[in-house]
Backbone atoms as SQL, in Angstrom:
CREATE TABLE atoms (id INTEGER PRIMARY KEY, chain TEXT, resi INTEGER, resn TEXT, atom TEXT, x REAL, y REAL, z REAL);
INSERT INTO atoms VALUES
  (1, 'A', 1, 'MET', 'N', 0.839, -1.211, -0.021),
  (2, 'A', 1, 'MET', 'CA', 0.038, -0.030, -0.003),
  (3, 'A', 1, 'MET', 'C', 0.866, 1.265, -0.003),
  (4, 'A', 2, 'LYS', 'N', 0.572, 2.182, -0.793),
  (5, 'A', 2, 'LYS', 'CA', 1.248, 3.477, -0.882),
  (6, 'A', 2, 'LYS', 'C', 0.790, 4.380, 0.251),
  (7, 'A', 3, 'PRO', 'N', 1.717, 5.190, 0.812),
  (8, 'A', 3, 'PRO', 'CA', 1.291, 6.108, 1.813),
  (9, 'A', 3, 'PRO', 'C', 0.069, 6.915, 1.459),
  (10, 'A', 4, 'SER', 'N', 0.018, 7.323, 0.254),
  (11, 'A', 4, 'SER', 'CA', -1.158, 8.196, -0.223),
  (12, 'A', 4, 'SER', 'C', -2.473, 7.412, -0.150),
  (13, 'A', 5, 'GLU', 'N', -2.412, 6.123, 0.061),
  (14, 'A', 5, 'GLU', 'CA', -3.652, 5.340, 0.203),
  (15, 'A', 5, 'GLU', 'C', -4.063, 5.119, 1.656),
  (16, 'A', 6, 'ASN', 'N', -3.262, 5.486, 2.535),
  (17, 'A', 6, 'ASN', 'CA', -3.516, 5.330, 4.025),
  (18, 'A', 6, 'ASN', 'C', -3.543, 6.710, 4.667),
  (19, 'A', 7, 'ILE', 'N', -4.707, 7.347, 4.448),
  (20, 'A', 7, 'ILE', 'CA', -4.878, 8.716, 4.887),
  (21, 'A', 7, 'ILE', 'C', -6.010, 8.843, 5.879),
  (22, 'A', 8, 'LYS', 'N', -5.817, 9.559, 6.968),
  (23, 'A', 8, 'LYS', 'CA', -6.831, 9.767, 8.031),
  (24, 'A', 8, 'LYS', 'C', -6.752, 11.152, 8.496),
  (25, 'A', 9, 'PRO', 'N', -7.908, 11.774, 8.942),
  (26, 'A', 9, 'PRO', 'CA', -7.842, 13.143, 9.473),
  (27, 'A', 9, 'PRO', 'C', -7.269, 13.104, 10.856),
  (28, 'A', 10, 'ILE', 'N', -6.847, 14.301, 11.324),
  (29, 'A', 10, 'ILE', 'CA', -6.176, 14.310, 12.649),
  (30, 'A', 10, 'ILE', 'C', -7.163, 13.914, 13.752),
  (31, 'A', 11, 'SER', 'N', -8.419, 14.155, 13.505),
  (32, 'A', 11, 'SER', 'CA', -9.414, 13.789, 14.558),
  (33, 'A', 11, 'SER', 'C', -9.434, 12.288, 14.731),
  (34, 'A', 12, 'TYR', 'N', -9.181, 11.506, 13.681),
  (35, 'A', 12, 'TYR', 'CA', -9.109, 10.067, 13.806),
  (36, 'A', 12, 'TYR', 'C', -7.953, 9.638, 14.608),
  (37, 'A', 13, 'LEU', 'N', -6.823, 10.279, 14.427),
  (38, 'A', 13, 'LEU', 'CA', -5.625, 9.981, 15.242),
  (39, 'A', 13, 'LEU', 'C', -5.868, 10.304, 16.697),
  (40, 'A', 14, 'LYS', 'N', -6.518, 11.426, 16.950),
  (41, 'A', 14, 'LYS', 'CA', -6.770, 11.793, 18.357),
  (42, 'A', 14, 'LYS', 'C', -7.656, 10.782, 19.079),
  (43, 'A', 15, 'ALA', 'N', -8.721, 10.328, 18.258),
  (44, 'A', 15, 'ALA', 'CA', -9.704, 9.373, 18.854),
  (45, 'A', 15, 'ALA', 'C', -9.255, 7.992, 18.935),
  (46, 'A', 16, 'ASN', 'N', -8.259, 7.604, 18.091),
  (47, 'A', 16, 'ASN', 'CA', -7.845, 6.217, 18.008),
  (48, 'A', 16, 'ASN', 'C', -6.402, 5.964, 18.024),
  (49, 'A', 17, 'ALA', 'N', -5.720, 6.756, 18.947),
  (50, 'A', 17, 'ALA', 'CA', -4.232, 6.777, 19.051),
  (51, 'A', 17, 'ALA', 'C', -3.720, 5.343, 19.295),
  (52, 'A', 18, 'THR', 'N', -4.288, 4.647, 20.233),
  (53, 'A', 18, 'THR', 'CA', -3.800, 3.281, 20.538),
  (54, 'A', 18, 'THR', 'C', -3.923, 2.386, 19.395),
  (55, 'A', 19, 'GLU', 'N', -5.066, 2.332, 18.707),
  (56, 'A', 19, 'GLU', 'CA', -5.229, 1.550, 17.523),
  (57, 'A', 19, 'GLU', 'C', -4.242, 1.831, 16.495),
  (58, 'A', 20, 'VAL', 'N', -4.070, 3.124, 16.198),
  (59, 'A', 20, 'VAL', 'CA', -3.148, 3.597, 15.170),
  (60, 'A', 20, 'VAL', 'C', -1.698, 3.094, 15.514),
  (61, 'A', 21, 'ILE', 'N', -1.278, 3.229, 16.730),
  (62, 'A', 21, 'ILE', 'CA', -0.006, 2.781, 17.102),
  (63, 'A', 21, 'ILE', 'C', 0.226, 1.269, 16.823),
  (64, 'A', 22, 'GLU', 'N', -0.784, 0.529, 17.267),
  (65, 'A', 22, 'GLU', 'CA', -0.737, -0.907, 17.026),
  (66, 'A', 22, 'GLU', 'C', -0.739, -1.317, 15.575),
  (67, 'A', 23, 'LYS', 'N', -1.531, -0.618, 14.739),
  (68, 'A', 23, 'LYS', 'CA', -1.599, -0.865, 13.354),
  (69, 'A', 23, 'LYS', 'C', -0.271, -0.468, 12.639),
  (70, 'A', 24, 'LEU', 'N', 0.320, 0.620, 13.056),
  (71, 'A', 24, 'LEU', 'CA', 1.626, 1.052, 12.475),
  (72, 'A', 24, 'LEU', 'C', 2.735, 0.008, 12.801),
  (73, 'A', 25, 'LYS', 'N', 2.591, -0.572, 13.996),
  (74, 'A', 25, 'LYS', 'CA', 3.718, -1.544, 14.346),
  (75, 'A', 25, 'LYS', 'C', 3.520, -2.867, 13.558),
  (76, 'A', 26, 'THR', 'N', 2.309, -3.225, 13.301),
  (77, 'A', 26, 'THR', 'CA', 2.065, -4.575, 12.607),
  (78, 'A', 26, 'THR', 'C', 2.047, -4.417, 11.099),
  (79, 'A', 27, 'ASP', 'N', 1.513, -3.372, 10.533),
  (80, 'A', 27, 'ASP', 'CA', 1.402, -3.176, 9.132),
  (81, 'A', 27, 'ASP', 'C', 2.646, -2.605, 8.468),
  (82, 'A', 28, 'HIS', 'N', 3.435, -1.936, 9.226),
  (83, 'A', 28, 'HIS', 'CA', 4.717, -1.281, 8.734),
  (84, 'A', 28, 'HIS', 'C', 4.399, -0.376, 7.592),
  (85, 'A', 29, 'GLN', 'N', 3.216, 0.328, 7.604),
  (86, 'A', 29, 'GLN', 'CA', 2.795, 1.216, 6.591),
  (87, 'A', 29, 'GLN', 'C', 2.710, 2.599, 7.235),
  (88, 'A', 30, 'PRO', 'N', 3.227, 3.708, 6.710),
  (89, 'A', 30, 'PRO', 'CA', 3.084, 5.015, 7.258),
  (90, 'A', 30, 'PRO', 'C', 1.602, 5.476, 7.114),
  (91, 'A', 31, 'LEU', 'N', 1.232, 6.399, 7.980),
  (92, 'A', 31, 'LEU', 'CA', -0.111, 6.949, 7.930),
  (93, 'A', 31, 'LEU', 'C', 0.061, 8.380, 7.635),
  (94, 'A', 32, 'VAL', 'N', -0.713, 8.860, 6.635),
  (95, 'A', 32, 'VAL', 'CA', -0.723, 10.340, 6.306),
  (96, 'A', 32, 'VAL', 'C', -1.870, 10.935, 7.182),
  (97, 'A', 33, 'ILE', 'N', -1.599, 11.973, 7.870),
  (98, 'A', 33, 'ILE', 'CA', -2.567, 12.703, 8.735),
  (99, 'A', 33, 'ILE', 'C', -2.897, 14.010, 8.014),
  (100, 'A', 34, 'THR', 'N', -4.208, 14.236, 7.889),
  (101, 'A', 34, 'THR', 'CA', -4.624, 15.470, 7.282),
  (102, 'A', 34, 'THR', 'C', -5.212, 16.492, 8.373),
  (103, 'A', 35, 'LYS', 'N', -5.043, 17.696, 8.066),
  (104, 'A', 35, 'LYS', 'CA', -5.598, 18.724, 8.801),
  (105, 'A', 35, 'LYS', 'C', -6.335, 19.695, 7.894),
  (106, 'A', 36, 'ASN', 'N', -7.627, 19.942, 8.183),
  (107, 'A', 36, 'ASN', 'CA', -8.364, 20.842, 7.252),
  (108, 'A', 36, 'ASN', 'C', -8.309, 20.355, 5.812),
  (109, 'A', 37, 'GLY', 'N', -8.340, 19.034, 5.649),
  (110, 'A', 37, 'GLY', 'CA', -8.409, 18.377, 4.367),
  (111, 'A', 37, 'GLY', 'C', -7.136, 18.360, 3.605),
  (112, 'A', 38, 'GLU', 'N', -6.020, 18.799, 4.176),
  (113, 'A', 38, 'GLU', 'CA', -4.686, 18.796, 3.484),
  (114, 'A', 38, 'GLU', 'C', -3.725, 17.911, 4.260),
  (115, 'A', 39, 'ALA', 'N', -2.848, 17.242, 3.612),
  (116, 'A', 39, 'ALA', 'CA', -1.821, 16.468, 4.191),
  (117, 'A', 39, 'ALA', 'C', -0.963, 17.318, 5.101),
  (118, 'A', 40, 'ALA', 'N', -0.852, 16.875, 6.390),
  (119, 'A', 40, 'ALA', 'CA', -0.097, 17.695, 7.439),
  (120, 'A', 40, 'ALA', 'C', 1.168, 16.930, 7.905),
  (121, 'A', 41, 'MET', 'N', 1.064, 15.624, 7.999),
  (122, 'A', 41, 'MET', 'CA', 2.192, 14.925, 8.561),
  (123, 'A', 41, 'MET', 'C', 2.088, 13.393, 8.159),
  (124, 'A', 42, 'VAL', 'N', 3.170, 12.741, 8.306),
  (125, 'A', 42, 'VAL', 'CA', 3.253, 11.288, 8.148),
  (126, 'A', 42, 'VAL', 'C', 3.701, 10.677, 9.473),
  (127, 'A', 43, 'VAL', 'N', 2.971, 9.653, 9.908),
  (128, 'A', 43, 'VAL', 'CA', 3.182, 8.995, 11.131),
  (129, 'A', 43, 'VAL', 'C', 3.703, 7.561, 10.785),
  (130, 'A', 44, 'GLN', 'N', 4.739, 7.124, 11.531),
  (131, 'A', 44, 'GLN', 'CA', 5.140, 5.721, 11.285),
  (132, 'A', 44, 'GLN', 'C', 5.750, 5.248, 12.640),
  (133, 'A', 45, 'SER', 'N', 5.923, 3.938, 12.723),
  (134, 'A', 45, 'SER', 'CA', 6.453, 3.336, 13.944),
  (135, 'A', 45, 'SER', 'C', 7.927, 3.718, 14.115),
  (136, 'A', 46, 'VAL', 'N', 8.396, 3.673, 15.351),
  (137, 'A', 46, 'VAL', 'CA', 9.806, 3.981, 15.606),
  (138, 'A', 46, 'VAL', 'C', 10.750, 3.014, 14.880),
  (139, 'A', 47, 'ALA', 'N', 10.375, 1.743, 14.884),
  (140, 'A', 47, 'ALA', 'CA', 11.237, 0.734, 14.206),
  (141, 'A', 47, 'ALA', 'C', 11.309, 1.037, 12.683),
  (142, 'A', 48, 'ASP', 'N', 10.164, 1.408, 12.110),
  (143, 'A', 48, 'ASP', 'CA', 10.216, 1.720, 10.672),
  (144, 'A', 48, 'ASP', 'C', 11.023, 2.982, 10.395),
  (145, 'A', 49, 'TYR', 'N', 10.911, 3.997, 11.285),
  (146, 'A', 49, 'TYR', 'CA', 11.655, 5.195, 11.164),
  (147, 'A', 49, 'TYR', 'C', 13.119, 4.934, 11.208),
  (148, 'A', 50, 'GLU', 'N', 13.564, 4.116, 12.210),
  (149, 'A', 50, 'GLU', 'CA', 14.993, 3.819, 12.357),
  (150, 'A', 50, 'GLU', 'C', 15.480, 3.104, 11.145),
  (151, 'A', 51, 'GLN', 'N', 14.669, 2.167, 10.571),
  (152, 'A', 51, 'GLN', 'CA', 15.080, 1.426, 9.396),
  (153, 'A', 51, 'GLN', 'C', 15.249, 2.380, 8.220),
  (154, 'A', 52, 'THR', 'N', 14.389, 3.315, 8.049),
  (155, 'A', 52, 'THR', 'CA', 14.352, 4.321, 7.015),
  (156, 'A', 52, 'THR', 'C', 15.573, 5.135, 7.151),
  (157, 'A', 53, 'GLN', 'N', 15.943, 5.611, 8.378),
  (158, 'A', 53, 'GLN', 'CA', 17.165, 6.430, 8.639),
  (159, 'A', 53, 'GLN', 'C', 18.413, 5.602, 8.262),
  (160, 'A', 54, 'GLU', 'N', 18.578, 4.365, 8.642),
  (161, 'A', 54, 'GLU', 'CA', 19.629, 3.513, 8.333),
  (162, 'A', 54, 'GLU', 'C', 19.803, 3.333, 6.798),
  (163, 'A', 55, 'THR', 'N', 18.726, 3.128, 6.111),
  (164, 'A', 55, 'THR', 'CA', 18.722, 2.952, 4.691),
  (165, 'A', 55, 'THR', 'C', 19.187, 4.290, 3.990),
  (166, 'A', 56, 'LEU', 'N', 18.699, 5.415, 4.535),
  (167, 'A', 56, 'LEU', 'CA', 19.198, 6.696, 3.920),
  (168, 'A', 56, 'LEU', 'C', 20.686, 6.902, 4.129),
  (169, 'A', 57, 'ALA', 'N', 21.185, 6.454, 5.386),
  (170, 'A', 57, 'ALA', 'CA', 22.598, 6.712, 5.704),
  (171, 'A', 57, 'ALA', 'C', 23.411, 5.814, 4.695),
  (172, 'A', 58, 'LEU', 'N', 22.934, 4.577, 4.483),
  (173, 'A', 58, 'LEU', 'CA', 23.755, 3.670, 3.580),
  (174, 'A', 58, 'LEU', 'C', 23.674, 4.232, 2.131),
  (175, 'A', 59, 'LEU', 'N', 22.532, 4.709, 1.687),
  (176, 'A', 59, 'LEU', 'CA', 22.466, 5.345, 0.373),
  (177, 'A', 59, 'LEU', 'C', 23.337, 6.570, 0.231),
  (178, 'A', 60, 'LYS', 'N', 23.455, 7.347, 1.317),
  (179, 'A', 60, 'LYS', 'CA', 24.331, 8.510, 1.288),
  (180, 'A', 60, 'LYS', 'C', 25.774, 8.062, 1.176),
  (181, 'A', 61, 'MET', 'N', 26.196, 6.945, 1.921),
  (182, 'A', 61, 'MET', 'CA', 27.516, 6.469, 1.779),
  (183, 'A', 61, 'MET', 'C', 27.898, 5.993, 0.404),
  (184, 'A', 62, 'LEU', 'N', 26.881, 5.237, -0.186),
  (185, 'A', 62, 'LEU', 'CA', 27.053, 4.803, -1.537),
  (186, 'A', 62, 'LEU', 'C', 27.231, 5.909, -2.513),
  (187, 'A', 63, 'ALA', 'N', 26.405, 6.956, -2.370),
  (188, 'A', 63, 'ALA', 'CA', 26.594, 8.159, -3.237),
  (189, 'A', 63, 'ALA', 'C', 27.875, 8.770, -3.113),
  (190, 'A', 64, 'GLN', 'N', 28.384, 8.929, -1.844),
  (191, 'A', 64, 'GLN', 'CA', 29.686, 9.549, -1.660),
  (192, 'A', 64, 'GLN', 'C', 30.823, 8.660, -2.279),
  (193, 'A', 65, 'ASN', 'N', 30.602, 7.298, -2.120),
  (194, 'A', 65, 'ASN', 'CA', 31.623, 6.405, -2.685),
  (195, 'A', 65, 'ASN', 'C', 31.613, 6.534, -4.193),
  (196, 'A', 66, 'GLN', 'N', 30.468, 6.630, -4.835),
  (197, 'A', 66, 'GLN', 'CA', 30.300, 6.733, -6.265),
  (198, 'A', 66, 'GLN', 'C', 30.967, 8.045, -6.781),
  (199, 'A', 67, 'GLN', 'N', 30.789, 9.096, -5.946),
  (200, 'A', 67, 'GLN', 'CA', 31.464, 10.398, -6.289),
  (201, 'A', 67, 'GLN', 'C', 32.885, 10.304, -6.158),
  (202, 'A', 68, 'GLY', 'N', 33.387, 9.731, -5.123),
  (203, 'A', 68, 'GLY', 'CA', 34.845, 9.497, -4.925),
  (204, 'A', 68, 'GLY', 'C', 35.449, 8.728, -6.085),
  (205, 'A', 69, 'LEU', 'N', 34.770, 7.704, -6.503),
  (206, 'A', 69, 'LEU', 'CA', 35.285, 6.948, -7.681),
  (207, 'A', 69, 'LEU', 'C', 35.284, 7.818, -8.935),
  (208, 'A', 70, 'ALA', 'N', 34.257, 8.542, -9.110),
  (209, 'A', 70, 'ALA', 'CA', 34.153, 9.379, -10.325),
  (210, 'A', 70, 'ALA', 'C', 35.249, 10.460, -10.330),
  (211, 'A', 71, 'GLU', 'N', 35.654, 10.918, -9.204),
  (212, 'A', 71, 'GLU', 'CA', 36.679, 11.954, -9.068),
  (213, 'A', 71, 'GLU', 'C', 38.042, 11.394, -8.912),
  (214, 'A', 72, 'GLY', 'N', 38.167, 10.072, -9.011),
  (215, 'A', 72, 'GLY', 'CA', 39.469, 9.470, -8.880),
  (216, 'A', 72, 'GLY', 'C', 40.152, 9.458, -7.487),
  (217, 'A', 73, 'LYS', 'N', 39.279, 9.597, -6.487),
  (218, 'A', 73, 'LYS', 'CA', 39.789, 9.749, -5.066),
  (219, 'A', 73, 'LYS', 'C', 39.791, 8.323, -4.428),
  (220, 'A', 74, 'THR', 'N', 40.488, 7.387, -5.113),
  (221, 'A', 74, 'THR', 'CA', 40.482, 6.031, -4.522),
  (222, 'A', 74, 'THR', 'C', 41.987, 5.572, -4.451),
  (223, 'A', 75, 'VAL', 'N', 42.185, 4.605, -3.603),
  (224, 'A', 75, 'VAL', 'CA', 43.497, 3.967, -3.477),
  (225, 'A', 75, 'VAL', 'C', 43.298, 2.491, -3.429),
  (226, 'A', 76, 'SER', 'N', 44.266, 1.727, -3.749),
  (227, 'A', 76, 'SER', 'CA', 44.177, 0.270, -3.754),
  (228, 'A', 76, 'SER', 'C', 44.133, -0.132, -2.246),
  (229, 'A', 77, 'SER', 'N', 43.625, -1.358, -1.994),
  (230, 'A', 77, 'SER', 'CA', 43.623, -1.860, -0.633),
  (231, 'A', 77, 'SER', 'C', 45.094, -1.954, -0.137),
  (232, 'A', 78, 'LYS', 'N', 46.011, -2.312, -0.939),
  (233, 'A', 78, 'LYS', 'CA', 47.408, -2.438, -0.519),
  (234, 'A', 78, 'LYS', 'C', 47.935, -1.045, 0.013),
  (235, 'A', 79, 'GLU', 'N', 47.545, -0.018, -0.763),
  (236, 'A', 79, 'GLU', 'CA', 48.012, 1.322, -0.344),
  (237, 'A', 79, 'GLU', 'C', 47.254, 1.784, 0.897),
  (238, 'A', 80, 'ALA', 'N', 46.015, 1.495, 1.028),
  (239, 'A', 80, 'ALA', 'CA', 45.211, 1.844, 2.234),
  (240, 'A', 80, 'ALA', 'C', 45.821, 1.157, 3.450),
  (241, 'A', 81, 'PHE', 'N', 46.083, -0.127, 3.348),
  (242, 'A', 81, 'PHE', 'CA', 46.686, -0.817, 4.512),
  (243, 'A', 81, 'PHE', 'C', 48.156, -0.197, 4.847),
  (244, 'A', 82, 'ALA', 'N', 48.835, 0.113, 3.865),
  (245, 'A', 82, 'ALA', 'CA', 50.152, 0.661, 4.061),
  (246, 'A', 82, 'ALA', 'C', 50.062, 2.001, 4.858),
  (247, 'A', 83, 'ARG', 'N', 49.102, 2.806, 4.493),
  (248, 'A', 83, 'ARG', 'CA', 48.803, 4.110, 5.110),
  (249, 'A', 83, 'ARG', 'C', 48.404, 3.840, 6.593),
  (250, 'A', 84, 'LEU', 'N', 47.582, 2.931, 6.763),
  (251, 'A', 84, 'LEU', 'CA', 47.145, 2.560, 8.182),
  (252, 'A', 84, 'LEU', 'C', 48.312, 2.054, 9.046),
  (253, 'A', 85, 'ARG', 'N', 49.084, 1.217, 8.494),
  (254, 'A', 85, 'ARG', 'CA', 50.269, 0.767, 9.225),
  (255, 'A', 85, 'ARG', 'C', 51.195, 1.886, 9.589),
  (256, 'A', 86, 'GLN', 'N', 51.382, 2.786, 8.642),
  (257, 'A', 86, 'GLN', 'CA', 52.286, 4.008, 8.884),
  (258, 'A', 86, 'GLN', 'C', 51.677, 4.824, 9.960),
  (259, 'A', 87, 'ARG', 'N', 50.435, 5.123, 9.945),
  (260, 'A', 87, 'ARG', 'CA', 49.757, 5.911, 10.997),
  (261, 'A', 87, 'ARG', 'C', 49.834, 5.347, 12.360),
  (262, 'A', 88, 'ARG', 'N', 49.797, 3.997, 12.398),
  (263, 'A', 88, 'ARG', 'CA', 49.870, 3.280, 13.681),
  (264, 'A', 88, 'ARG', 'C', 51.327, 3.044, 14.137),
  (265, 'A', 89, 'GLY', 'N', 52.259, 3.349, 13.295),
  (266, 'A', 89, 'GLY', 'CA', 53.700, 3.112, 13.582),
  (267, 'A', 89, 'GLY', 'C', 54.076, 1.676, 13.459),
  (268, 'A', 90, 'LEU', 'N', 53.414, 1.036, 12.569),
  (269, 'A', 90, 'LEU', 'CA', 53.650, -0.426, 12.356),
  (270, 'A', 90, 'LEU', 'C', 54.442, -0.669, 11.118),
  (271, 'A', 91, 'ALA', 'N', 54.786, 0.347, 10.396),
  (272, 'A', 91, 'ALA', 'CA', 55.489, 0.174, 9.128),
  (273, 'A', 91, 'ALA', 'C', 56.970, 0.267, 9.307);
């Protein structure tokens, strides 16, 4: 189900908070809350929010890595380990 298909007015959230919380935990689908007929917020479980944040962090790291590759800012694993050894005084 798309978030745009799971829409409720804020009055529903106020009157059914406990039910909404349980449904968010089990369905893992965000809920769009409207105020005065317009979308005002998206509510989701903490577990789903944390998973979303972790996914975004991984995607950001991938994008940064891709940018580094495109800019030629890479070194071989041999060179990377040599640098680490040198920094640690092991070389």
